[in-house]
C-alpha positions in Angstrom: -23.2 28.8 -44.9 -22.8 31.5 -42.3 -19.9 33.6 -41.1 -20.1 33.3 -37.3 -17.5 36.1 -36.7 -14.9 38.0 -38.6 -12.4 39.9 -36.5 -9.5 40.1 -38.9 -7.4 38.2 -41.4 -6.2 34.8 -40.3 -2.8 33.4 -41.1 -3.9 29.8 -40.9 -7.3 28.3 -41.9 -8.3 25.0 -40.2 -11.3 23.2 -41.7 -13.0 21.1 -39.0 -15.2 18.3 -40.1 -17.6 17.6 -37.2 -15.1 18.6 -34.5 -14.0 21.9 -33.0 -15.6 23.9 -31.5 -19.0 22.1 -31.4 -17.9 18.5 -30.6 -15.6 17.4 -27.8 -12.9 14.9 -28.6 -9.2 14.3 -29.4 -9.2 16.2 -32.7 -11.0 19.2 -31.2 -8.7 19.3 -28.2 -5.7 19.2 -30.6 -7.1 22.1 -32.6 -7.7 24.1 -29.4 -4.2 23.2 -28.2 -2.6 24.5 -31.5 -4.6 27.8 -31.4 -3.9 28.4 -27.7 -0.3 27.3 -27.8 0.9 29.3 -30.9 -0.5 32.8 -30.2 1.9 34.5 -32.7 -0.4 33.3 -35.5 -4.0 34.2 -36.2 -6.3 31.3 -37.0 -9.6 30.8 -38.8 -12.0 27.9 -38.4 -14.2 26.4 -41.1 -16.7 24.2 -39.3 -18.2 21.5 -41.6 -21.2 19.7 -40.1 -23.9 17.4 -41.3 -27.1 19.0 -39.9 -27.2 22.0 -37.6 -29.5 20.2 -35.2 -26.9 17.6 -34.5 -24.5 19.9 -32.8 -24.3 22.1 -29.7 -25.8 25.6 -30.0 -22.7 27.1 -28.4 -18.9 26.4 -28.7 -17.7 23.8 -26.2 -14.2 25.2 -26.2 -12.9 28.7 -25.3 -12.4 30.8 -28.4 -9.0 32.5 -28.0 -8.2 36.0 -29.1 -6.0 34.7 -31.9 -9.0 32.9 -33.4 -10.2 35.8 -35.6 -12.5 34.2 -38.2 -15.1 31.4 -38.2 -17.6 30.2 -40.8 -19.9 27.2 -40.6 -21.7 25.1 -43.2 -24.0 22.1 -42.8 -23.9 19.7 -45.7 -27.4 18.1 -45.4 -29.6 21.0 -44.3 -32.5 21.0 -46.7 -32.8 24.8 -46.9 -29.4 25.0 -48.6 -30.4 23.2 -51.7 -30.8 25.3 -54.9 -34.4 25.7 -56.2 -35.7 23.0 -58.5 -35.6 24.0 -62.2 -35.4 22.2 -65.5 -31.9 22.0 -67.0 -30.5 20.1 -70.0 -26.8 20.0 -69.1 -23.8 19.7 -71.4 -22.9 16.2 -72.6 -19.2 17.2 -73.0 -19.0 18.1 -69.3 -20.4 14.8 -68.4 -17.7 13.1 -70.4 -15.4 14.6 -67.7 -17.7 13.2 -65.0 -17.4 9.8 -66.7 -13.6 10.1 -66.6 -13.7 11.0 -62.9 -16.1 8.0 -62.3 -13.6 5.6 -63.9 -10.8 7.1 -61.8 -12.8 6.6 -58.6 -13.7 3.0 -59.4 -10.1 1.9 -60.2 -8.6 2.1 -56.7 -5.2 0.8 -58.0 -5.2 3.2 -61.0 -2.0 5.0 -61.7 -3.9 7.4 -63.9 -3.3 11.0 -63.0 -6.3 12.8 -61.4 -8.4 14.4 -64.2 -7.1 18.0 -64.6 -10.6 19.5 -65.1 -11.7 18.3 -61.7 -8.9 20.2 -60.0 -10.4 23.5 -61.2 -13.0 25.1 -58.9 -14.8 26.4 -62.0 -15.8 22.9 -62.9 -18.0 22.6 -59.8 -19.3 26.2 -59.8 -20.1 26.5 -63.5 -19.6 23.5 -65.8 -21.3 20.9 -63.6 -22.6 23.0 -60.7 -25.0 21.8 -58.0 -28.2 22.6 -59.9 -26.9 20.7 -62.9 -25.9 17.7 -60.8 -29.3 17.7 -59.0 -31.7 18.5 -61.7 -30.3 18.2 -65.2 -31.3 15.8 -67.9 -27.7 14.7 -68.5 -27.2 14.0 -64.8 -30.3 11.8 -64.9 -29.0 9.9 -67.9 -25.6 9.5 -66.2 -27.1 8.1 -63.0 -29.6 5.8 -64.6 -26.9 4.4 -67.0 -24.5 3.7 -64.1 -27.2 1.9 -62.2 -28.1 -0.4 -65.1 -24.4 -1.0 -66.0 -23.1 -1.8 -62.5 -25.9 -2.8 -60.1 -29.2 -3.3 -61.9 -30.3 -5.6 -59.1 -30.4 -2.7 -56.7 -33.6 -0.7 -56.7 -33.1 2.5 -58.6 -34.4 4.8 -55.9 -31.9 3.4 -53.4 -29.0 3.9 -55.9 -30.2 7.3 -56.9 -30.5 8.7 -53.3 -27.2 7.1 -52.3 -25.4 8.8 -55.2 -27.0 12.2 -54.2 -26.1 11.7 -50.6 -22.5 10.9 -51.5 -22.0 13.8 -53.9 -24.1 16.7 -52.5 -21.3 17.7 -50.1 -18.9 18.0 -53.0 -20.8 21.0 -54.3 -21.2 22.4 -50.8 -17.4 22.3 -50.4 -17.0 24.0 -53.8 -19.3 26.9 -52.9 -17.6 27.2 -49.5 -14.1 27.1 -51.2 -15.2 30.1 -53.4 -16.4 32.0 -50.4 -13.2 31.6 -48.3 -10.5 31.1 -50.9 -9.1 34.5 -50.3 -8.9 34.0 -46.5 -5.7 33.0 -44.8 -2.2 32.2 -46.2 -2.1 28.5 -45.3 -4.7 25.9 -45.0 -4.1 23.1 -42.4 -6.6 20.2 -42.4 -6.7 17.7 -39.6 -8.1 15.0 -41.9 -8.7 14.0 -45.5 -12.5 13.5 -46.2 -14.5 16.7 -46.8 -12.1 18.9 -44.9 -9.2 17.6 -47.1 -11.3 18.0 -50.2 -12.1 21.6 -49.3 -8.4 22.2 -48.7 -7.5 20.6 -52.0 -9.9 22.8 -53.9 -8.6 26.0 -52.3 -5.0 25.0 -52.7 -5.5 24.1 -56.4 -7.4 27.3 -57.0 -5.1 29.7 -55.2 -1.8 28.0 -54.9 -1.9 28.3 -51.2 0.1 25.8 -49.1 -1.9 22.9 -47.8 -0.8 21.0 -44.6 -2.4 17.7 -43.9 -2.3 16.2 -40.4 -4.3 12.9 -40.0 -5.1 11.8 -36.5 -6.5 8.5 -37.5 -6.8 7.4 -41.1 -10.0 8.9 -42.3 -10.7 6.4 -45.0 -10.2 3.5 -42.7 -12.5 5.0 -40.1 -15.2 5.6 -42.6 -15.0 2.0 -43.6 -15.5 1.0 -40.0 -18.5 3.4 -39.9 -20.0 1.8 -43.0 -19.8 -1.8 -41.8 -20.8 -0.9 -38.2 -24.1 -2.3 -37.0 -24.9 1.2 -35.7 -24.3 2.9 -39.0 -23.8 6.5 -37.8 -21.9 8.2 -40.6 -23.6 11.6 -40.7 -26.7 10.0 -39.2 -27.1 7.6 -42.1 -30.7 7.0 -41.3 -31.4 10.3 -42.9 -29.2 9.5 -45.9 -29.8 5.8 -46.7 -32.8 3.7 -47.5 -33.0 0.3 -45.8 -31.4 -1.5 -48.6 -28.4 0.9 -48.7 -26.5 -1.6 -46.6 -26.0 -3.5 -49.7 -22.3 -4.2 -50.4 -22.3 -2.3 -53.6 -23.7 0.8 -52.0 -21.1 0.5 -49.2 -18.5 0.1 -51.8 -19.6 3.3 -53.5 -19.0 5.2 -50.2 -15.7 3.5 -49.7 -14.4 4.3 -53.2 -15.6 7.9 -52.8 -13.7 8.4 -49.5 -10.6 6.7 -51.0 -10.8 8.9 -54.0 -11.0 12.2 -52.2 -8.3 10.9 -49.8 -6.0 10.4 -52.8 -6.8 14.0 -54.0 -5.7 15.3 -50.6 -2.5 13.3 -50.7 -1.8 14.5 -54.2 -1.9 18.1 -53.2 -0.9 18.4 -49.5 2.7 19.1 -48.5 3.7 18.2 -45.9 1.6 15.2 -45.0 1.8 14.5 -41.3 0.6 11.8 -38.9 0.8 11.2 -35.2 2.6 7.9 -35.2 4.6 5.5 -37.4 1.9 3.0 -38.3 -0.3 5.8 -39.5 2.4 7.2 -41.7 2.9 3.8 -43.3 -0.9 3.6 -43.8 -0.9 7.0 -45.5 1.8 5.8 -47.9 -0.1 2.6 -48.6 -3.2 4.8 -49.5 -1.1 6.8 -52.0 0.8 9.5 -50.1 4.3 10.5 -51.3 6.7 9.0 -48.7 9.2 11.8 -49.3 6.8 14.4 -47.8 5.4 12.2 -45.0 6.5 12.6 -41.4 5.4 12.1 -37.8 4.6 14.7 -35.2 3.2 13.1 -32.0 0.6 14.6 -29.8 1.8 16.3 -26.6 0.1 17.2 -23.3 0.6 19.8 -20.5 2.7 17.8 -18.1 2.9 20.6 -15.6 -0.9 21.0 -15.2 -1.6 17.3 -15.2 1.5 16.4 -13.2 0.3 18.7 -10.4 -2.7 16.4 -9.9 -0.4 13.7 -8.5 -0.5 15.3 -5.1 -4.2 14.7 -5.0 -4.0 10.9 -5.5 -5.0 8.8 -2.5 -2.7 6.1 -1.0 -3.0 2.7 -2.7 -4.6 1.9 -6.0 -8.1 3.3 -6.5 -10.4 0.5 -7.6 -11.8 2.7 -10.3 -11.5 2.1 -14.1 -12.2 5.2 -16.1 -13.1 5.4 -19.8 -13.0 8.9 -21.1 -14.7 9.3 -24.4 -17.9 9.6 -26.3 -20.5 6.9 -25.9 -20.5 5.8 -29.5 -20.1 2.5 -31.3 -16.5 3.1 -32.5 -15.5 3.3 -28.8 -17.0 -0.1 -28.2 -18.5 0.7 -24.9 -20.4 -2.6 -24.9 -17.2 -4.6 -24.7 -16.1 -2.4 -21.7 -19.4 -3.1 -19.9 -18.9 -6.9 -20.5 -15.3 -6.7 -19.2 -16.5 -4.9 -16.1 -19.0 -7.8 -15.5 -16.0 -10.2 -15.5 -13.9 -7.9 -13.4 -16.7 -7.4 -10.8 -16.8 -11.2 -10.3 -13.3 -10.9 -8.9 -13.4 -7.4 -7.4 -17.0 -6.8 -6.4 -16.3 -3.2 -5.3 -14.8 -2.1 -8.6 -16.2 1.1 -10.1 -16.3 1.8 -13.8 -16.7 5.5 -14.9 -17.8 6.4 -18.4 -16.8 10.0 -18.8 -18.1 11.7 -21.9 -21.2 12.8 -23.8 -23.9 10.2 -24.6 -26.1 12.2 -27.0 -24.3 11.6 -30.3 -25.6 8.0 -30.8 -28.6 8.0 -28.5 -29.8 4.5 -29.6 -26.4 3.0 -28.9 -26.2 4.8 -25.6 -29.5 3.3 -24.6 -28.3 -0.2 -25.7 -25.4 0.2 -23.4 -27.7 1.1 -20.5 -29.8 -1.9 -21.3 -26.7 -4.2 -21.3 -25.7 -2.8 -17.9 -29.2 -3.9 -16.6 -29.0 -7.3 -18.2 -25.5 -8.0 -16.8 -26.5 -6.7 -13.4 -23.6 -4.2 -13.1 -25.6 -1.1 -12.4 -24.0 -0.6 -9.0 -20.5 -0.8 -10.6 -20.9 1.4 -13.7 -21.6 5.2 -13.7 -22.2 7.5 -16.6 -20.7 10.8 -15.5 -21.0 12.9 -18.7 -18.5 15.5 -19.4 -16.1 16.2 -16.5 -12.8 18.0 -15.9 -10.1 15.4 -16.3 -8.1 17.2 -13.6 -10.8 16.1 -11.1 -11.3 12.7 -12.6 -7.8 11.3 -13.1 -6.5 11.5 -9.5 -9.4 9.3 -8.5 -8.8 6.7 -11.2 -6.7 3.5 -10.8 -6.8 2.6 -14.5 -7.6 4.6 -17.7 -9.0 2.4 -20.4 -9.8 2.6 -24.1 -11.9 -0.2 -25.7 -12.1 1.4 -29.1 -12.0 -0.4 -32.5 -10.2 2.6 -34.1 -8.0 5.4 -32.7 -5.2 7.6 -33.8 -3.0 8.8 -31.0 -5.4 9.3 -28.1 -4.6 12.5 -26.2 -6.5 11.0 -23.2 -3.9 8.3 -22.8 -1.1 10.8 -22.6 -3.1 12.9 -20.2 -3.6 9.9 -18.0 0.1 9.1 -18.1 1.0 12.7 -17.1 -1.4 12.3 -14.1 0.1 9.0 -13.2 -2.7 6.6 -14.4 -1.7 3.4 -16.3 -3.7 2.4 -19.3 -5.4 -0.8 -20.5 -6.3 -0.4 -24.1 -7.2 -2.3 -27.2 -4.5 -2.6 -29.9 -5.6 0.4 -32.0 -3.7 3.4 -33.4 -0.6 4.2 -31.4 -1.8 2.6 -28.2 0.8 -0.2 -28.3 3.5 2.3 -28.9 2.3 4.5 -26.0 1.9 1.7 -23.6 4.8 -0.6 -24.5 7.2 2.0 -26.0 7.9 3.2 -29.5 10.8 2.6 -31.9 13.3 4.7 -29.9 15.3 2.2 -27.7 15.2 4.6 -24.8 11.4 4.4 -25.0 11.3 0.6 -25.1 13.7 0.5 -22.1 11.2 2.3 -19.9 8.9 -0.8 -19.8 5.2 -1.2 -19.9 2.8 1.6 -18.8 -0.2 -0.8 -18.8 -1.7 -3.6 -20.9 -2.6 -3.9 -24.6 -5.4 -6.2 -25.6 -7.0 -7.5 -28.7 -10.0 -5.6 -30.0 -13.3 -6.8 -28.5 -11.6 -9.3 -26.3 -13.5 -9.2 -23.0 -11.3 -11.7 -21.2 -8.0 -9.9 -22.0 -9.4 -6.5 -20.9 -10.8 -8.0 -17.6 -7.5 -9.7 -17.0 -5.7 -6.4 -17.6 -7.9 -4.6 -15.1 -7.7 -7.3 -12.5 -3.9 -7.7 -12.8 -3.2 -4.0 -12.2 -5.9 -3.3 -9.6 -4.8 -6.3 -7.4 -1.0 -6.0 -7.7 0.1 -2.7 -6.2 3.8 -3.3 -7.1 3.0 -3.9 -10.7 0.7 -0.9 -10.8 3.3 1.4 -9.3 5.8 0.2 -11.9 3.4 0.9 -14.7 2.7 4.4 -13.2 6.4 5.2 -13.1 6.8 4.1 -16.7 3.8 6.2 -17.8 5.1 9.4 -16.1 8.6 8.9 -17.5 7.4 8.2 -21.0 5.1 11.2 -21.4 7.8 13.5 -19.9 10.5 12.3 -22.2 8.6 12.0 -25.5 5.1 13.6 -25.4 5.2 17.0 -23.8 3.1 19.9 -25.1 6.3 22.0 -25.6 7.7 19.4 -28.0 4.4 19.2 -29.9 4.0 23.0 -30.2 7.7 23.5 -31.2 7.3 21.0 -34.0 4.3 22.8 -35.4 5.9 26.2 -35.0 8.7 24.9 -37.1 6.3 23.6 -39.8 4.5 27.0 -40.0 7.7 29.0 -39.9 9.2 27.0 -42.8 6.1 27.5 -44.9 5.8 31.2 -44.2 9.5 31.7 -45.1 8.8 30.2 -48.5 5.7 32.3 -49.0 7.5 35.5 -48.0 10.8 34.6 -49.7 
C-alpha cells in the first residue's frame, strides 16, 4: 500500500473499489460530485484495486482542494505477499475460522456474526496473512474442506480459489490498521471489499459507517461469475480452467454474500439510489429501519445549456455512453443497430467510452460489427465530453444487464435526449416515472426493453427516430422529470443533511 498524498486530516474517508479516481464510470462520477459539491468537508480516498497494471497511471478526475488524503492498495500484486516461512498455527484460532466458515455457508442463518471476527486483532495477530498462507493448520483446514465438500474438484483448483478469495481479506485488515485513525466518518459506495474495510474500521474504532450502494454489489458479482467473459478482477489470473465449476462459483457467491451481510450489520444509515435497490438490500439482510433512498442528481444548468446547440429535427444518432465491457452488453446493442439500419440506413450508433478494460470482449464487439456489416453505422469514439456529444444525439441508450441509477440517463434527460434502455436498476423508474404520482403523470421519456431483446431495442430506436412528435413528447418529459426530481442541488442537500446529522452526534 502507498500513501499518494497527505495534505491534512480528512473528515470523511471514502473507500473506492476499482473506481475513483483511476476508472471512469457512474460511481466515480458520483464520488467526484460529492467531493466537489460539498466543499465544507475534507475528504480522503482509499483506492482498492486488483493489480496496479490494470489502471491508469494518472487520475482521470480533477482532485479538488478538499480532497486532502489518498492511499492506494492493490490486492493481487505479488510483491505485497509476506515472505514464505514455516508456521504451525494455533488449532484454537482455526476453530474460530471453522465457525466463520459455517456462518458463510449457511446463507439463511440467523446466527450472529462470530464476535472474534469483528476484531481487527484476529486478522493481524491470531490468524494473520502469513498464518493463512503458510501455516500447517491452514493447510489442514483447506485440505479437510476440499475432501468434505467437493472431493471431485482437483485440489489445486480448490486451493488456489480459496487463496484468491481470501487474500484480499488480509490486505483489507492491514489497510484498516494503517488508516483506522484517519477521518471521522467512513462512507463506502458499496459492500464488497470497500464495505468489509469500512466494517473493520468501524468495529475497531467505533467510527460511523455510511453505506451507499449504487447497484447491489452481491448481485453484480453473481453476474460477473456466470458471465462468459469472466472478468471479476481479471479472473484469468485468479482461476484455473476448472474454476468455472459450480461449486467454485458458489464459494465466491457465498463469500460476497457474507461480507455484504457484515456491512449491513454495521452500517448506519444504509442508503440506495432507488426503491427496488432498497428492497433488495433488505432481502439480503439489511435492517429496514435504517434503509432509505437518496437518488442521484445532475447539474441541470450546465447540461440544460446544451439545448441551444441542438439541431432542428431528430438527429439520427443513437449514443451509448459507457465502458465497452460485457455487463453493458454491447453485443446486443450492435445487433439492434443491424436491425435498425435495415429500416434507417443512415442511422449512426456512437459507442462513447473506454474499451481497454475487457480487451478481448472489445475485439469480439469489433468482429461482430464486421460480421453484421454495420461498420459504416457504428463508431467507437472513446472518452468524450458529454456536453459535446449529447446535443448531437437523438437517443441515449443503455443495453446493460445490470445497473444502479445510471447518471448518464439523467445527464441525457437534462440535455433533452430521450432514452431507450433495458429494464435494469432504476431505468424503468427514470423513463416511465417513479412512485410519486406527479412523476408518473409526466409520461414516458423513452422506452424500456427486456434485457438482451434485440427486437424491442430496435423497435424503440426506430419508433423514436421516425416519429418526431413522439420524440418531442419524450424529450419534454425527460427535461421536466430531471428538473423536478433529480437535480444536483437536491442530491447534495440530501448528503449534507446525512453528514450534518452524524457530525452532530459525534460532537454532541
